MOPAC internal coordinates of N, CA, C and O (Angstrom, degrees):
PM7 1SCF
backbone

  N    0.0000 0     0.00 0     0.00 0    0    0    0
  C    1.4263 1     0.00 0     0.00 0    1    0    0
  C    1.5651 1   113.30 1     0.00 0    2    1    0
  O    1.2310 1   122.65 1   123.46 1    3    2    1
  N    1.3508 1   112.54 1   -56.54 1    3    2    1
  C    1.4510 1   118.98 1   172.96 1    5    3    2
  C    1.5778 1   116.04 1   -55.08 1    6    5    3
  O    1.2310 1   121.50 1   137.15 1    7    6    5
  N    1.3433 1   114.73 1   -42.85 1    7    6    5
  C    1.3991 1   118.58 1   176.44 1    9    7    6
  C    1.5134 1   113.46 1   -62.85 1   10    9    7
  O    1.2310 1   118.75 1   140.94 1   11   10    9
  N    1.3609 1   119.98 1   -39.06 1   11   10    9
  C    1.4082 1   121.76 1   178.91 1   13   11   10
  C    1.4156 1   110.29 1   -66.20 1   14   13   11
  O    1.2310 1   116.08 1   140.75 1   15   14   13
  N    1.3225 1   125.06 1   -39.25 1   15   14   13
  C    1.4285 1   127.03 1  -174.34 1   17   15   14
  C    1.5783 1   102.86 1   -76.50 1   18   17   15
  O    1.2310 1   114.28 1   146.33 1   19   18   17
  N    1.3002 1   128.44 1   -33.67 1   19   18   17
  C    1.4716 1   128.87 1   174.80 1   21   19   18
  C    1.4730 1   108.90 1   -63.69 1   22   21   19
  O    1.2310 1   119.88 1   135.75 1   23   22   21
  N    1.3292 1   117.84 1   -44.25 1   23   22   21
  C    1.4585 1   120.81 1  -173.79 1   25   23   22
  C    1.5690 1   109.14 1   -66.75 1   26   25   23
  O    1.2310 1   118.99 1   154.27 1   27   26   25
  N    1.3276 1   119.54 1   -25.73 1   27   26   25
  C    1.4515 1   122.75 1   179.36 1   29   27   26
  C    1.5215 1   110.58 1   -88.34 1   30   29   27
  O    1.2310 1   118.89 1   169.45 1   31   30   29
  N    1.2484 1   119.72 1   -10.55 1   31   30   29
  C    1.4344 1   121.28 1   179.87 1   33   31   30
  C    1.4545 1   108.99 1  -108.00 1   34   33   31
  O    1.2310 1   118.40 1   -82.90 1   35   34   33
  N    1.3422 1   120.66 1    97.10 1   35   34   33
  C    1.4624 1   125.14 1  -171.65 1   37   35   34
  C    1.5748 1   110.71 1   -63.16 1   38   37   35
  O    1.2310 1   121.83 1   139.09 1   39   38   37
  N    1.3162 1   114.10 1   -40.91 1   39   38   37
  C    1.4734 1   118.56 1   179.59 1   41   39   38
  C    1.5772 1   110.93 1   -60.94 1   42   41   39
  O    1.2310 1   121.11 1   130.36 1   43   42   41
  N    1.2935 1   115.48 1   -49.64 1   43   42   41
  C    1.4649 1   119.41 1   176.99 1   45   43   42
  C    1.4956 1   116.79 1   -61.81 1   46   45   43
  O    1.2310 1   121.90 1   140.67 1   47   46   45
  N    1.2884 1   113.97 1   -39.33 1   47   46   45
  C    1.5446 1   119.05 1   175.15 1   49   47   46
  C    1.4443 1   110.27 1   -66.88 1   50   49   47
  O    1.2310 1   118.55 1   141.69 1   51   50   49
  N    1.3628 1   120.37 1   -38.31 1   51   50   49
  C    1.3568 1   120.06 1   177.14 1   53   51   50
  C    1.5006 1   113.97 1   -65.41 1   54   53   51
  O    1.2310 1   118.79 1   140.68 1   55   54   53
  N    1.2574 1   119.92 1   -39.32 1   55   54   53
  C    1.4010 1   127.99 1   175.77 1   57   55   54
  C    1.5438 1   111.02 1   -58.64 1   58   57   55
  O    1.2310 1   120.48 1   129.96 1   59   58   57
  N    1.3948 1   116.68 1   -50.04 1   59   58   57
  C    1.4786 1   119.00 1   175.48 1   61   59   58
  C    1.4973 1   114.13 1   -60.84 1   62   61   59
  O    1.2310 1   120.60 1   132.50 1   63   62   61
  N    1.2361 1   116.47 1   -47.50 1   63   62   61
  C    1.4885 1   122.43 1  -177.12 1   65   63   62
  C    1.6341 1   110.09 1   -62.02 1   66   65   63
  O    1.2310 1   122.47 1   130.74 1   67   66   65
  N    1.2630 1   112.87 1   -49.26 1   67   66   65
  C    1.5175 1   119.54 1  -176.34 1   69   67   66
  C    1.6064 1   108.48 1   -66.65 1   70   69   67
  O    1.2310 1   121.36 1   151.55 1   71   70   69
  N    1.2970 1   115.01 1   -28.45 1   71   70   69
  C    1.5397 1   114.96 1   177.10 1   73   71   70
  C    1.5414 1   110.76 1   -68.41 1   74   73   71
  O    1.2310 1   119.85 1   168.25 1   75   74   73
  N    1.3493 1   117.90 1   -11.75 1   75   74   73
  C    1.4593 1   122.23 1   179.34 1   77   75   74
  C    1.5070 1   113.98 1   -96.80 1   78   77   75
  O    1.2310 1   121.83 1  -169.17 1   79   78   77
  N    1.4548 1   114.10 1    10.83 1   79   78   77
  C    1.4604 1   118.13 1  -168.58 1   81   79   78
  C    1.5645 1   107.00 1  -129.62 1   82   81   79
  O    1.2310 1   120.77 1   -46.37 1   83   82   81
  N    1.2736 1   116.13 1   133.63 1   83   82   81
  C    1.5537 1   120.95 1   172.40 1   85   83   82
  C    1.5721 1   103.39 1  -101.81 1   86   85   83
  O    1.2310 1   121.31 1   -17.04 1   87   86   85
  N    1.3899 1   115.11 1   162.96 1   87   86   85
  C    1.3890 1   121.16 1   178.78 1   89   87   86
  C    1.4758 1   114.29 1   -89.44 1   90   89   87
  O    1.2310 1   119.83 1  -169.34 1   91   90   89
  N    1.2563 1   117.94 1    10.66 1   91   90   89
  C    1.4919 1   123.45 1   177.62 1   93   91   90
  C    1.5791 1   112.08 1  -147.60 1   94   93   91
  O    1.2310 1   121.73 1   -17.96 1   95   94   93
  N    1.3408 1   114.29 1   162.04 1   95   94   93
  C    1.3965 1   121.04 1  -172.84 1   97   95   94
  C    1.7220 1   101.98 1   -90.59 1   98   97   95
  O    1.2310 1   122.77 1   -54.75 1   99   98   97
  N    1.3199 1   112.30 1   125.25 1   99   98   97
  C    1.4016 1   118.69 1   177.25 1  101   99   98
  C    1.5708 1   109.97 1  -130.72 1  102  101   99
  O    1.2310 1   120.51 1   -62.94 1  103  102  101
  N    1.2774 1   116.63 1   117.06 1  103  102  101
  C    1.5198 1   121.81 1  -179.75 1  105  103  102
  C    1.5867 1   103.18 1   -83.19 1  106  105  103
  O    1.2310 1   125.38 1   -22.00 1  107  106  105
  N    1.3806 1   107.27 1   158.00 1  107  106  105
  C    1.5367 1   114.96 1  -179.96 1  109  107  106
  C    1.5290 1   113.34 1   -60.34 1  110  109  107
  O    1.2310 1   118.66 1   151.67 1  111  110  109
  N    1.2524 1   120.15 1   -28.33 1  111  110  109
  C    1.4587 1   121.39 1  -179.99 1  113  111  110
  C    1.5578 1   109.29 1   -71.72 1  114  113  111
  O    1.2310 1   120.96 1   160.79 1  115  114  113
  N    1.3871 1   115.77 1   -19.21 1  115  114  113
  C    1.5827 1   115.11 1  -179.94 1  117  115  114
  C    1.4846 1   106.15 1   -96.43 1  118  117  115
  O    1.2310 1   115.83 1   178.57 1  119  118  117
  N    1.4003 1   125.52 1    -1.43 1  119  118  117
  C    1.4327 1   121.67 1  -177.97 1  121  119  118
  C    1.5911 1   108.28 1   -73.68 1  122  121  119
  O    1.2310 1   123.28 1   -30.49 1  123  122  121
  N    1.3060 1   111.32 1   149.51 1  123  122  121
  C    1.4966 1   120.38 1   174.04 1  125  123  122
  C    1.4798 1   106.34 1  -149.59 1  126  125  123
  O    1.2310 1   120.50 1   -12.71 1  127  126  125
  N    1.3453 1   116.64 1   167.29 1  127  126  125
  C    1.4073 1   120.80 1  -178.96 1  129  127  126
  C    1.5331 1   106.06 1   -70.58 1  130  129  127
  O    1.2310 1   120.10 1   -63.71 1  131  130  129
  N    1.3202 1   117.42 1   116.29 1  131  130  129
  C    1.4277 1   126.38 1  -174.88 1  133  131  130
  C    1.4780 1   114.95 1  -166.93 1  134  133  131
  O    1.2310 1   117.38 1    -1.71 1  135  134  133
  N    1.2137 1   122.59 1   178.29 1  135  134  133
  C    1.4731 1   133.22 1   165.40 1  137  135  134
  C    1.4978 1   112.76 1  -106.44 1  138  137  135
  O    1.2310 1   119.90 1   -49.42 1  139  138  137
  N    1.3526 1   117.80 1   130.58 1  139  138  137
  C    1.4760 1   120.93 1  -177.16 1  141  139  138
  C    1.5905 1   106.35 1  -125.54 1  142  141  139
  O    1.2310 1   120.16 1   -41.15 1  143  142  141
  N    1.2347 1   117.30 1   138.85 1  143  142  141
  C    1.4866 1   124.90 1   177.67 1  145  143  142
  C    1.5812 1   107.74 1   -76.65 1  146  145  143
  O    1.2310 1   120.98 1   -45.41 1  147  146  145
  N    1.2553 1   115.74 1   134.59 1  147  146  145
  C    1.4445 1   126.01 1   179.39 1  149  147  146
  C    1.5480 1   108.00 1   -91.55 1  150  149  147
  O    1.2310 1   119.23 1   -18.14 1  151  150  149
  N    1.3025 1   119.06 1   161.86 1  151  150  149
  C    1.4841 1   125.49 1   171.69 1  153  151  150
  C    1.6127 1   106.99 1   -62.27 1  154  153  151
  O    1.2310 1   118.59 1   155.25 1  155  154  153
  N    1.2706 1   120.28 1   -24.75 1  155  154  153
  C    1.4418 1   122.56 1  -174.54 1  157  155  154
  C    1.5755 1   103.65 1   -79.68 1  158  157  155
  O    1.2310 1   117.92 1   161.19 1  159  158  157
  N    1.3340 1   121.58 1   -18.81 1  159  158  157
  C    1.4372 1   125.65 1   178.28 1  161  159  158
  C    1.4171 1   118.52 1   109.68 1  162  161  159
  O    1.2310 1   118.48 1   159.62 1  163  162  161
  N    1.3167 1   120.50 1   -20.38 1  163  162  161
  C    1.4976 1   125.84 1   177.58 1  165  163  162
  C    1.6361 1   107.38 1   -86.95 1  166  165  163
  O    1.2310 1   124.46 1    -9.67 1  167  166  165
  N    1.3369 1   109.05 1   170.33 1  167  166  165
  C    1.4424 1   109.38 1  -179.72 1  169  167  166
  C    1.5668 1   108.21 1  -109.50 1  170  169  167
  O    1.2310 1   122.77 1   -27.64 1  171  170  169
  N    1.2462 1   112.29 1   152.36 1  171  170  169
  C    1.5477 1   115.54 1   174.86 1  173  171  170
  C    1.6005 1   107.82 1  -114.93 1  174  173  171
  O    1.2310 1   120.98 1   -25.75 1  175  174  173
  N    1.3441 1   115.73 1   154.25 1  175  174  173
  C    1.4175 1   118.77 1  -178.42 1  177  175  174
  C    1.5247 1   109.20 1   -99.27 1  178  177  175
  O    1.2310 1   121.75 1   -49.17 1  179  178  177
  N    1.2803 1   114.26 1   130.83 1  179  178  177
  C    1.5354 1   120.84 1  -178.62 1  181  179  178
  C    1.6037 1    97.77 1  -107.65 1  182  181  179
  O    1.2310 1   122.30 1   -47.91 1  183  182  181
  N    1.3656 1   113.20 1   132.09 1  183  182  181
  C    1.4097 1   115.68 1   174.26 1  185  183  182
  C    1.5785 1   108.48 1  -138.08 1  186  185  183
  O    1.2310 1   121.49 1   -49.37 1  187  186  185
  N    1.3476 1   114.75 1   130.63 1  187  186  185
  C    1.4150 1   121.77 1   175.76 1  189  187  186
  C    1.4903 1   108.81 1   -98.56 1  190  189  187
  O    1.2310 1   121.67 1   -55.64 1  191  190  189
  N    1.3400 1   114.40 1   124.36 1  191  190  189
  C    1.5290 1   113.72 1   179.68 1  193  191  190
  C    1.6282 1   106.52 1  -145.24 1  194  193  191
  O    1.2310 1   125.31 1   -63.12 1  195  194  193
  N    1.3252 1   107.41 1   116.88 1  195  194  193
  C    1.4889 1   115.11 1   176.59 1  197  195  194
  C    1.5727 1   114.93 1    52.53 1  198  197  195
  O    1.2310 1   122.79 1  -139.74 1  199  198  197
  N    1.3067 1   112.26 1    40.26 1  199  198  197
  C    1.5641 1   112.53 1   175.62 1  201  199  198
  C    1.5137 1   108.45 1    91.06 1  202  201  199
  O    1.2310 1   117.47 1   178.02 1  203  202  201
  N    1.3453 1   122.42 1    -1.98 1  203  202  201
  C    1.4696 1   122.42 1  -177.31 1  205  203  202
  C    1.4676 1   109.75 1  -113.16 1  206  205  203
  O    1.2310 1   118.23 1   -30.20 1  207  206  205
  N    1.2905 1   120.98 1   149.80 1  207  206  205
  C    1.3912 1   125.23 1   178.10 1  209  207  206
  C    1.5476 1   111.63 1  -110.51 1  210  209  207
  O    1.2310 1   119.46 1   -59.79 1  211  210  209
  N    1.2965 1   118.63 1   120.21 1  211  210  209
  C    1.4587 1   122.32 1   173.07 1  213  211  210
  C    1.4794 1   108.44 1  -103.76 1  214  213  211
  O    1.2310 1   121.02 1   -41.59 1  215  214  213
  N    1.3754 1   115.66 1   138.41 1  215  214  213
  C    1.4940 1   127.79 1   168.52 1  217  215  214
  C    1.4716 1   107.77 1  -111.53 1  218  217  215
  O    1.2310 1   117.13 1   -72.23 1  219  218  217
  N    1.2890 1   123.07 1   107.77 1  219  218  217
  C    1.4235 1   123.83 1  -171.23 1  221  219  218
  C    1.4935 1   106.94 1    54.93 1  222  221  219
  O    1.2310 1   120.65 1    61.19 1  223  222  221
  N    1.4818 1   116.37 1  -118.81 1  223  222  221
  C    1.4547 1   118.88 1   177.91 1  225  223  222
  C    1.4569 1   112.79 1  -100.07 1  226  225  223
  O    1.2310 1   118.74 1  -171.82 1  227  226  225
  N    1.2927 1   120.01 1     8.18 1  227  226  225
  C    1.4879 1   126.31 1  -173.38 1  229  227  226
  C    1.5418 1   105.73 1  -100.78 1  230  229  227
  O    1.2310 1   123.30 1   -26.81 1  231  230  229
  N    1.3033 1   111.29 1   153.19 1  231  230  229
  C    1.5200 1   118.32 1   174.21 1  233  231  230
  C    1.4506 1   110.89 1  -110.43 1  234  233  231
  O    1.2310 1   120.41 1   -37.52 1  235  234  233
  N    1.3551 1   116.82 1   142.48 1  235  234  233
  C    1.4497 1   118.45 1   174.99 1  237  235  234
  C    1.4580 1   107.60 1   -74.91 1  238  237  235
  O    1.2310 1   117.67 1   -51.69 1  239  238  237
  N    1.3327 1   122.04 1   128.31 1  239  238  237
  C    1.3961 1   125.68 1  -178.44 1  241  239  238
  C    1.5199 1   115.49 1  -108.86 1  242  241  239
  O    1.2310 1   121.12 1   158.78 1  243  242  241
  N    1.4310 1   115.47 1   -21.22 1  243  242  241
  C    1.5000 1   120.81 1   171.46 1  245  243  242
  C    1.5098 1   104.07 1  -153.21 1  246  245  243
  O    1.2310 1   123.30 1   -72.39 1  247  246  245
  N    1.4324 1   111.27 1   107.61 1  247  246  245
  C    1.4265 1   117.44 1   178.26 1  249  247  246
  C    1.5943 1   115.14 1   -85.89 1  250  249  247
  O    1.2310 1   122.81 1    -8.17 1  251  250  249
  N    1.2603 1   112.22 1   171.83 1  251  250  249
  C    1.5030 1   118.68 1   171.02 1  253  251  250
  C    1.5701 1   120.63 1    46.72 1  254  253  251
  O    1.2310 1   124.08 1  -132.18 1  255  254  253
  N    1.3404 1   109.78 1    47.82 1  255  254  253
  C    1.4333 1   113.33 1   170.62 1  257  255  254
  C    1.5796 1   114.55 1   -91.65 1  258  257  255
  O    1.2310 1   121.64 1   -73.59 1  259  258  257
  N    1.3273 1   114.46 1   106.41 1  259  258  257
  C    1.4626 1   114.58 1  -164.63 1  261  259  258
  C    1.5189 1   109.08 1   -75.40 1  262  261  259
  O    1.2310 1   120.72 1   -32.07 1  263  262  261
  N    1.2634 1   116.23 1   147.93 1  263  262  261
  C    1.4319 1   124.43 1  -175.92 1  265  263  262
  C    1.5979 1   104.13 1  -133.37 1  266  265  263
  O    1.2310 1   118.07 1   -12.85 1  267  266  265
  N    1.2754 1   121.29 1   167.15 1  267  266  265
  C    1.5011 1   126.04 1  -178.39 1  269  267  266
  C    1.4684 1   107.36 1   -62.40 1  270  269  267
  O    1.2310 1   118.85 1   142.07 1  271  270  269
  N    1.3228 1   119.79 1   -37.93 1  271  270  269
  C    1.4352 1   120.25 1  -173.52 1  273  271  270
  C    1.5603 1   115.15 1  -113.62 1  274  273  271
  O    1.2310 1   121.28 1  -153.36 1  275  274  273
  N    1.2824 1   115.15 1    26.64 1  275  274  273
  C    1.5133 1   121.27 1   176.96 1  277  275  274
  C    1.4243 1   112.13 1   149.25 1  278  277  275
  O    1.2310 1   121.28 1    26.93 1  279  278  277
  N    1.4004 1   115.17 1  -153.07 1  279  278  277
  C    1.4940 1   120.54 1  -178.87 1  281  279  278
  C    1.5039 1   107.70 1  -128.50 1  282  281  279
  O    1.2310 1   120.54 1   -30.25 1  283  282  281
  N    1.2741 1   116.58 1   149.75 1  283  282  281
  C    1.4518 1   126.19 1   179.09 1  285  283  282
  C    1.5231 1   110.38 1  -115.48 1  286  285  283
  O    1.2310 1   121.46 1   -42.88 1  287  286  285
  N    1.3212 1   114.81 1   137.12 1  287  286  285
  C    1.4465 1   122.62 1   178.67 1  289  287  286
  C    1.4976 1   101.64 1  -127.44 1  290  289  287
  O    1.2310 1   120.33 1   -67.96 1  291  290  289
  N    1.4112 1   116.98 1   112.04 1  291  290  289
  C    1.4590 1   118.38 1  -174.93 1  293  291  290
  C    1.5560 1   104.75 1   -87.49 1  294  293  291
  O    1.2310 1   125.01 1   -37.95 1  295  294  293
  N    1.3951 1   107.99 1   142.05 1  295  294  293
  C    1.4631 1   118.60 1  -179.87 1  297  295  294
  C    1.4732 1   112.06 1  -129.46 1  298  297  295
  O    1.2310 1   120.03 1   -19.35 1  299  298  297
  N    1.3260 1   117.55 1   160.65 1  299  298  297
  C    1.4583 1   125.12 1  -167.42 1  301  299  298
  C    1.5995 1   116.05 1   -89.82 1  302  301  299
  O    1.2310 1   121.56 1  -171.96 1  303  302  301
  N    1.2605 1   114.62 1     8.04 1  303  302  301
  C    1.5444 1   121.35 1   177.62 1  305  303  302
  C    1.5154 1   113.09 1  -149.87 1  306  305  303
  O    1.2310 1   117.89 1   -23.29 1  307  306  305
  N    1.3318 1   121.63 1   156.71 1  307  306  305
  C    1.3922 1   126.05 1   175.21 1  309  307  306
  C    1.5641 1   100.68 1   -84.44 1  310  309  307
  O    1.2310 1   122.94 1   -45.18 1  311  310  309
  N    1.3322 1   111.98 1   134.82 1  311  310  309
  C    1.5216 1   120.26 1   174.45 1  313  311  310
  C    1.4731 1   107.72 1   -89.88 1  314  313  311
  O    1.2310 1   120.28 1   -40.40 1  315  314  313
  N    1.3322 1   117.07 1   139.60 1  315  314  313
  C    1.4163 1   124.46 1   173.40 1  317  315  314
  C    1.5295 1   113.20 1  -124.23 1  318  317  315
  O    1.2310 1   121.11 1   -58.75 1  319  318  317
  N    1.3163 1   115.48 1   121.25 1  319  318  317
  C    1.4276 1   115.22 1  -177.28 1  321  319  318
  C    1.5925 1   117.46 1   -61.31 1  322  321  319
  O    1.2310 1   120.82 1   -28.22 1  323  322  321
  N    1.2627 1   116.04 1   151.78 1  323  322  321
  C    1.5043 1   118.02 1  -171.03 1  325  323  322
  C    1.4894 1   104.55 1   -84.37 1  326  325  323
  O    1.2310 1   120.10 1   180.00 1  327  326  325

């Protein structure tokens, strides 16, 4: 039900999707515990803990998937801006 309403609200969907995007390419080896600004405008928290990378409350499950226009780091949860 939440997904259906999100898909119908283009502005809300854009906000969620752009919260998952940074304006620069960052490989996993470059990541450190810090806050990074998303394309949406809010910041996400990056935390390195015992070899694992957390993005807000999500965990990176597959890092460094190269794409034509950047790099993708798969995570195990959808991020919602605060």
